[in-house]
NUVEX-77640 format. One record per atom (N, C-alpha, C): residue in three letters; atom name; x, y, z. Coordinates in steps of 0.02 Angstrom, whole numbers. Layout:
<ALA CA <X Y Z>>;
...
# end
This chain:
<MET N <77 -1805 1208>>;
<MET CA <159 -1797 1209>>;
<MET C <178 -1793 1294>>;
<THR N <242 -1817 1271>>;
<THR CA <284 -1804 1335>>;
<THR C <290 -1746 1372>>;
<PRO N <308 -1747 1423>>;
<PRO CA <321 -1681 1452>>;
<PRO C <370 -1644 1389>>;
<ARG N <447 -1685 1389>>;
<ARG CA <491 -1637 1377>>;
<ARG C <451 -1618 1274>>;
<GLN N <407 -1662 1244>>;
<GLN CA <413 -1637 1198>>;
<GLN C <335 -1557 1189>>;
<ARG N <299 -1562 1256>>;
<ARG CA <260 -1518 1275>>;
<ARG C <320 -1448 1297>>;
<ASP N <356 -1463 1330>>;
<ASP CA <422 -1407 1344>>;
<ASP C <452 -1389 1267>>;
<GLU N <444 -1413 1223>>;
<GLU CA <489 -1404 1165>>;
<GLU C <443 -1351 1147>>;
<LEU N <359 -1379 1124>>;
<LEU CA <306 -1357 1068>>;
<LEU C <293 -1267 1104>>;
<MET N <308 -1290 1176>>;
<MET CA <295 -1227 1237>>;
<MET C <338 -1153 1197>>;
<ALA N <407 -1182 1195>>;
<ALA CA <485 -1151 1177>>;
<ALA C <467 -1125 1087>>;
<LEU N <430 -1198 1065>>;
<LEU CA <420 -1148 976>>;
<LEU C <403 -1102 978>>;
<GLY N <345 -1090 1026>>;
<GLY CA <290 -1059 1041>>;
<GLY C <304 -971 1059>>;
<ARG N <357 -978 1085>>;
<ARG CA <378 -918 1100>>;
<ARG C <435 -877 1062>>;
<ASP N <450 -926 1015>>;
<ASP CA <493 -912 951>>;
<ASP C <480 -920 909>>;
<LEU N <410 -886 876>>;
<LEU CA <373 -875 791>>;
<LEU C <436 -842 760>>;
<PRO N <468 -809 774>>;
<PRO CA <529 -801 688>>;
<PRO C <563 -864 690>>;
<ARG N <593 -910 724>>;
<ARG CA <615 -994 719>>;
<ARG C <584 -1027 688>>;
<VAL N <525 -1035 703>>;
<VAL CA <471 -1079 693>>;
<VAL C <460 -1053 608>>;
<TRP N <428 -996 594>>;
<TRP CA <420 -970 537>>;
<TRP C <478 -996 499>>;
<SER N <529 -980 516>>;
<SER CA <601 -991 440>>;
<SER C <640 -1056 439>>;
<HIS N <617 -1089 498>>;
<HIS CA <635 -1163 507>>;
<HIS C <639 -1208 423>>;
<PRO N <719 -1235 416>>;
<PRO CA <698 -1263 344>>;
<PRO C <659 -1301 354>>;
<SER N <670 -1356 386>>;
<SER CA <603 -1385 369>>;
<SER C <504 -1354 368>>;
<ALA N <506 -1302 382>>;
<ALA CA <440 -1274 405>>;
<ALA C <424 -1246 319>>;
<GLY N <384 -1279 285>>;
<GLY CA <360 -1286 221>>;
<GLY C <261 -1247 215>>;
<ASN N <273 -1193 177>>;
<ASN CA <206 -1179 171>>;
<ASN C <141 -1193 210>>;
<GLU N <133 -1274 191>>;
<GLU CA <90 -1312 217>>;
<GLU C <79 -1316 294>>;
<VAL N <146 -1318 333>>;
<VAL CA <174 -1294 399>>;
<VAL C <151 -1222 425>>;
<ARG N <155 -1183 399>>;
<ARG CA <153 -1118 391>>;
<ARG C <76 -1097 416>>;
<LYS N <48 -1127 357>>;
<LYS CA <-25 -1116 354>>;
<LYS C <-64 -1138 392>>;
<ARG N <-42 -1208 402>>;
<ARG CA <-75 -1239 482>>;
<ARG C <-45 -1198 542>>;
<ASN N <19 -1149 527>>;
<ASN CA <0 -1133 609>>;
<ASN C <-21 -1082 621>>;
<LEU N <-25 -1041 535>>;
<LEU CA <-95 -970 569>>;
<LEU C <-169 -996 569>>;
<ARG N <-177 -1061 537>>;
<ARG CA <-239 -1077 558>>;
<ARG C <-244 -1096 643>>;
<SER N <-210 -1129 663>>;
<SER CA <-207 -1138 748>>;
<SER C <-199 -1061 783>>;
<VAL N <-188 -1023 750>>;
<VAL CA <-179 -952 817>>;
<VAL C <-231 -900 795>>;
<LEU N <-269 -900 719>>;
<LEU CA <-330 -873 705>>;
<LEU C <-372 -873 677>>;
<LYS N <-408 -831 725>>;
<LYS CA <-486 -841 725>>;
<LYS C <-522 -822 680>>;
<GLU N <-526 -749 637>>;
<GLU CA <-532 -715 594>>;
<GLU C <-497 -673 579>>;
<ILE N <-502 -652 518>>;
<ILE CA <-475 -578 486>>;
<ILE C <-537 -546 457>>;
<VAL N <-545 -496 477>>;
<VAL CA <-602 -454 471>>;
<VAL C <-581 -381 409>>;
<ALA N <-589 -370 357>>;
<ALA CA <-567 -299 327>>;
<ALA C <-593 -274 309>>;
<ARG N <-605 -196 298>>;
<ARG CA <-640 -168 279>>;
<ARG C <-583 -90 232>>;
<VAL N <-626 -87 197>>;
<VAL CA <-598 -35 145>>;
<VAL C <-610 43 166>>;
<VAL N <-580 77 175>>;
<VAL CA <-598 147 205>>;
<VAL C <-550 183 156>>;
<GLU N <-570 214 106>>;
<GLU CA <-554 257 40>>;
<GLU C <-472 255 34>>;
<THR N <-428 275 62>>;
<THR CA <-357 237 24>>;
<THR C <-312 217 86>>;
<HIS N <-370 158 101>>;
<HIS CA <-338 142 156>>;
<HIS C <-386 52 187>>;
<ILE N <-344 9 200>>;
<ILE CA <-371 -82 202>>;
<ILE C <-386 -67 283>>;
<GLU N <-418 -71 343>>;
<GLU CA <-435 -82 401>>;
<GLU C <-431 -160 419>>;
<LEU N <-402 -171 441>>;
<LEU CA <-398 -234 480>>;
<LEU C <-390 -268 549>>;
<VAL N <-439 -293 566>>;
<VAL CA <-456 -322 627>>;
<VAL C <-426 -392 623>>;
<ILE N <-376 -397 659>>;
<ILE CA <-394 -485 660>>;
<ILE C <-404 -513 742>>;
<HIS N <-433 -579 741>>;
<HIS CA <-464 -583 808>>;
<HIS C <-428 -662 816>>;
<TRP N <-385 -665 870>>;
<TRP CA <-323 -729 881>>;
<TRP C <-382 -769 897>>;
<GLN N <-341 -839 912>>;
<GLN CA <-392 -888 934>>;
<GLN C <-381 -876 1032>>;
<GLY N <-372 -856 1064>>;
<GLY CA <-354 -811 1131>>;
<GLY C <-397 -776 1160>>;
<GLY N <-429 -731 1108>>;
<GLY CA <-491 -698 1116>>;
<GLY C <-470 -609 1105>>;
<ASP N <-408 -615 1100>>;
<ASP CA <-350 -558 1049>>;
<ASP C <-371 -522 1018>>;
<HIS N <-361 -459 1019>>;
<HIS CA <-397 -440 926>>;
<HIS C <-335 -379 914>>;
<THR N <-303 -391 862>>;
<THR CA <-246 -325 852>>;
<THR C <-277 -300 791>>;
<GLU N <-284 -218 803>>;
<GLU CA <-322 -178 756>>;
<GLU C <-232 -171 682>>;
<LEU N <-243 -158 628>>;
<LEU CA <-207 -140 587>>;
<LEU C <-232 -86 531>>;
<SER N <-197 -34 497>>;
<SER CA <-217 13 460>>;
<SER C <-145 -13 390>>;
<VAL N <-185 -46 344>>;
<VAL CA <-138 -16 264>>;
<VAL C <-156 32 213>>;
<VAL N <-113 52 196>>;
<VAL CA <-136 97 149>>;
<VAL C <-151 48 73>>;
<LYS N <-194 78 43>>;
<LYS CA <-195 40 -14>>;
<LYS C <-166 48 -84>>;
<ASN N <-150 17 -147>>;
<ASN CA <-96 63 -188>>;
<ASN C <-164 102 -223>>;
<ARG N <-135 144 -269>>;
<ARG CA <-170 167 -308>>;
<ARG C <-176 138 -364>>;
<THR N <-206 161 -394>>;
<THR CA <-224 123 -467>>;
<THR C <-181 132 -522>>;
<GLY N <-147 93 -522>>;
<GLY CA <-97 49 -561>>;
<GLY C <-7 26 -557>>;
<GLN N <-12 49 -488>>;
<GLN CA <39 55 -422>>;
<GLN C <38 -21 -406>>;
<HIS N <108 -42 -409>>;
<HIS CA <130 -102 -365>>;
<HIS C <171 -114 -337>>;
<ARG N <216 -152 -299>>;
<ARG CA <253 -174 -285>>;
<ARG C <313 -182 -342>>;
<TRP N <307 -203 -395>>;
<TRP CA <360 -215 -453>>;
<TRP C <382 -136 -494>>;
<ALA N <411 -84 -452>>;
<ALA CA <418 -13 -477>>;
<ALA C <490 -30 -489>>;
<THR N <489 20 -550>>;
<THR CA <557 16 -545>>;
<THR C <580 94 -544>>;
<ASP N <638 107 -514>>;
<ASP CA <662 146 -483>>;
<ASP C <646 226 -517>>;
<VAL N <642 278 -511>>;
<VAL CA <623 307 -542>>;
<VAL C <684 362 -552>>;
<ALA N <754 351 -561>>;
<ALA CA <799 375 -580>>;
<ALA C <779 338 -641>>;
<VAL N <775 286 -636>>;
<VAL CA <782 243 -717>>;
<VAL C <729 284 -766>>;
<LYS N <683 272 -729>>;
<LYS CA <645 315 -783>>;
<LYS C <661 371 -796>>;
<ALA N <684 439 -760>>;
<ALA CA <727 497 -798>>;
<ALA C <753 478 -839>>;
<LEU N <799 433 -830>>;
<LEU CA <863 410 -885>>;
<LEU C <851 388 -946>>;
<ILE N <768 333 -933>>;
<ILE CA <730 317 -1009>>;
<ILE C <712 374 -1037>>;
<THR N <668 429 -986>>;
<THR CA <650 484 -1034>>;
<THR C <694 522 -1078>>;
<ARG N <733 532 -1030>>;
<ARG CA <812 559 -1072>>;
<ARG C <826 555 -1134>>;
<LEU N <843 456 -1130>>;
<LEU CA <876 424 -1169>>;
<LEU C <855 413 -1233>>;
<ALA N <786 406 -1218>>;
<ALA CA <733 389 -1303>>;
<ALA C <726 427 -1335>>;
<ARG N <750 495 -1344>>;
<ARG CA <729 552 -1395>>;
<ARG C <814 544 -1410>>;
<GLN N <867 493 -1402>>;
<GLN CA <948 491 -1444>>;
<GLN C <971 437 -1444>>;
<LEU N <926 392 -1405>>;
<LEU CA <952 327 -1436>>;
<LEU C <896 248 -1439>>;
<ASN N <914 214 -1481>>;
<ASN CA <841 172 -1503>>;
<ASN C <843 116 -1409>>;
<ASP N <786 89 -1419>>;
<ASP CA <760 45 -1372>>;
<ASP C <814 -18 -1346>>;
<SER N <859 -41 -1407>>;
<SER CA <889 -101 -1385>>;
<SER C <975 -69 -1354>>;
<SER N <1000 5 -1389>>;
<SER CA <1029 47 -1349>>;
<SER C <1026 48 -1282>>;
<ILE N <978 80 -1267>>;
<ILE CA <935 115 -1189>>;
<ILE C <976 28 -1171>>;
<ALA N <939 -8 -1170>>;
<ALA CA <945 -111 -1130>>;
<ALA C <1022 -77 -1114>>;
<SER N <1050 -102 -1166>>;
<SER CA <1117 -108 -1169>>;
<SER C <1158 -47 -1103>>;
<LEU N <1144 -3 -1109>>;
<LEU CA <1157 69 -1075>>;
<LEU C <1158 68 -999>>;
<LEU N <1075 55 -984>>;
<LEU CA <1072 21 -920>>;
<LEU C <1099 -51 -887>>;
<ASN N <1112 -97 -923>>;
<ASN CA <1131 -152 -900>>;
<ASN C <1199 -144 -910>>;
<ARG N <1242 -113 -918>>;
<ARG CA <1303 -84 -918>>;
<ARG C <1303 -57 -857>>;
<LEU N <1267 -3 -857>>;
<LEU CA <1270 35 -792>>;
<LEU C <1224 -18 -726>>;
<GLY N <1226 -76 -725>>;
<GLY CA <1187 -80 -676>>;
<GLY C <1114 -88 -645>>;
<HIS N <1078 -45 -688>>;
<HIS CA <1016 -40 -664>>;
<HIS C <976 -115 -679>>;
<ARG N <923 -127 -658>>;
<ARG CA <862 -185 -650>>;
<ARG C <791 -173 -645>>;
<THR N <760 -204 -696>>;
<THR CA <682 -186 -685>>;
<THR C <662 -182 -632>>;
<GLY N <598 -169 -609>>;
<GLY CA <554 -177 -564>>;
<GLY C <557 -233 -525>>;
<ARG N <566 -299 -587>>;
<ARG CA <540 -363 -534>>;
<ARG C <618 -383 -546>>;
<GLY N <670 -363 -566>>;
<GLY CA <757 -364 -546>>;
<GLY C <779 -421 -580>>;
<HIS N <739 -399 -644>>;
<HIS CA <760 -425 -715>>;
<HIS C <825 -377 -752>>;
<THR N <879 -405 -801>>;
<THR CA <908 -375 -845>>;
<THR C <851 -349 -883>>;
<TRP N <886 -277 -909>>;
<TRP CA <838 -233 -974>>;
<TRP C <855 -288 -1052>>;
<THR N <793 -286 -1090>>;
<THR CA <792 -309 -1154>>;
<THR C <762 -250 -1184>>;
<GLU N <779 -248 -1259>>;
<GLU CA <724 -202 -1327>>;
<GLU C <682 -189 -1310>>;
<MET N <642 -261 -1302>>;
<MET CA <571 -274 -1271>>;
<MET C <551 -244 -1206>>;
<ARG N <599 -261 -1183>>;
<ARG CA <570 -220 -1079>>;
<ARG C <559 -153 -1079>>;
<VAL N <617 -103 -1137>>;
<VAL CA <614 -32 -1127>>;
<VAL C <550 -13 -1159>>;
<ARG N <539 -41 -1230>>;
<ARG CA <495 -24 -1269>>;
<ARG C <418 -29 -1237>>;
<SER N <415 -66 -1183>>;
<SER CA <341 -73 -1150>>;
<SER C <341 -8 -1091>>;
<PHE N <401 -26 -1056>>;
<PHE CA <419 33 -1019>>;
<PHE C <397 101 -1055>>;
<ARG N <413 107 -1102>>;
<ARG CA <408 185 -1127>>;
<ARG C <325 195 -1159>>;
<SER N <300 137 -1180>>;
<SER CA <252 109 -1201>>;
<SER C <204 131 -1096>>;
<ASP N <207 115 -1074>>;
<ASP CA <163 106 -999>>;
<ASP C <194 168 -989>>;
<HIS N <246 228 -989>>;
<HIS CA <230 300 -958>>;
<HIS C <260 335 -1009>>;
<HIS N <225 308 -1047>>;
<HIS CA <216 383 -1130>>;
<HIS C <264 401 -1143>>;
<ILE N <309 381 -1148>>;
<ILE CA <393 397 -1172>>;
<ILE C <391 405 -1241>>;
<ALA N <406 480 -1272>>;
<ALA CA <407 472 -1339>>;
<ALA C <484 416 -1378>>;
<VAL N <460 398 -1418>>;
<VAL CA <485 329 -1453>>;
<VAL C <565 394 -1499>>;
<TYR N <613 350 -1512>>;
<TYR CA <680 371 -1531>>;
<TYR C <663 365 -1611>>;
<ARG N <657 415 -1674>>;
<ARG CA <646 422 -1719>>;
<ARG C <717 445 -1766>>;
<ILE N <759 389 -1795>>;
<ILE CA <799 404 -1818>>;
<ILE C <827 430 -1861>>;
<GLY N <874 469 -1867>>;
<GLY CA <894 551 -1888>>;
<GLY C <885 618 -1861>>;
<GLU N <820 607 -1827>>;
<GLU CA <799 642 -1766>>;
<GLU C <833 707 -1746>>;
<ARG N <900 659 -1717>>;
<ARG CA <952 693 -1657>>;
<ARG C <985 756 -1739>>;
<GLU N <1009 700 -1783>>;
<GLU CA <1056 752 -1844>>;
<GLU C <1013 805 -1860>>;
<ALA N <932 806 -1860>>;
<ALA CA <914 869 -1888>>;
<ALA C <918 924 -1836>>;
<CYS N <933 919 -1770>>;
<CYS CA <910 948 -1716>>;
<CYS C <970 987 -1706>>;
<GLN N <1046 929 -1741>>;
<GLN CA <1102 986 -1732>>;
<GLN C <1109 1023 -1787>>;
<ARG N <1091 994 -1838>>;
<ARG CA <1106 1045 -1904>>;
<ARG C <1056 1117 -1884>>;
<THR N <990 1118 -1849>>;
<THR CA <914 1163 -1831>>;
<THR C <1002 1192 -1804>>;
<ASP N <1011 1176 -1754>>;
<ASP CA <1039 1205 -1685>>;
<ASP C <1107 1240 -1739>>;
<ALA N <1134 1223 -1772>>;
<ALA CA <1181 1241 -1805>>;
<ALA C <1190 1316 -1841>>;
<GLY N <1112 1284 -1892>>;
<GLY CA <1093 1350 -1925>>;
<GLY C <1084 1416 -1883>>;
<ALA N <1029 1397 -1815>>;
<ALA CA <1024 1458 -1787>>;
<ALA C <1060 1488 -1744>>;
<SER N <1159 1468 -1751>>;
<SER CA <1169 1483 -1687>>;
<SER C <1238 1535 -1755>>;
<ARG N <1217 1517 -1845>>;
<ARG CA <1261 1571 -1875>>;
<ARG C <1235 1644 -1884>>;
# end
């Protein structure tokens, strides 16, 4: 390695974000870079979190604590406001109409997809949201009208 190449490599070592996000740095290069600086990672699960100790090649150690996801929890969560909206609409509209309305309002699924009838149905099922029944709204309106007399 020439002195100039060594200086460039040392400069890259001081600017890890540039190295990591460089257009020519694919996953294999990133993995190789990590393997060159990491000696080992020790993980220990403790009730609600995971404790990590990172052992670096130079002898330093870094301790981290990361909160564990609860059962059924993941990063692909749909917005709470969308869940509330689906819950309110489920007794008034069918799944296809709900999907159409959510899309018009600009709401997306937890994974960023547009809503479809099947996605609404799956969401309702996963969250135990009652299903729309044809004629239910009209029956409720007739009952309310009869009670007001």
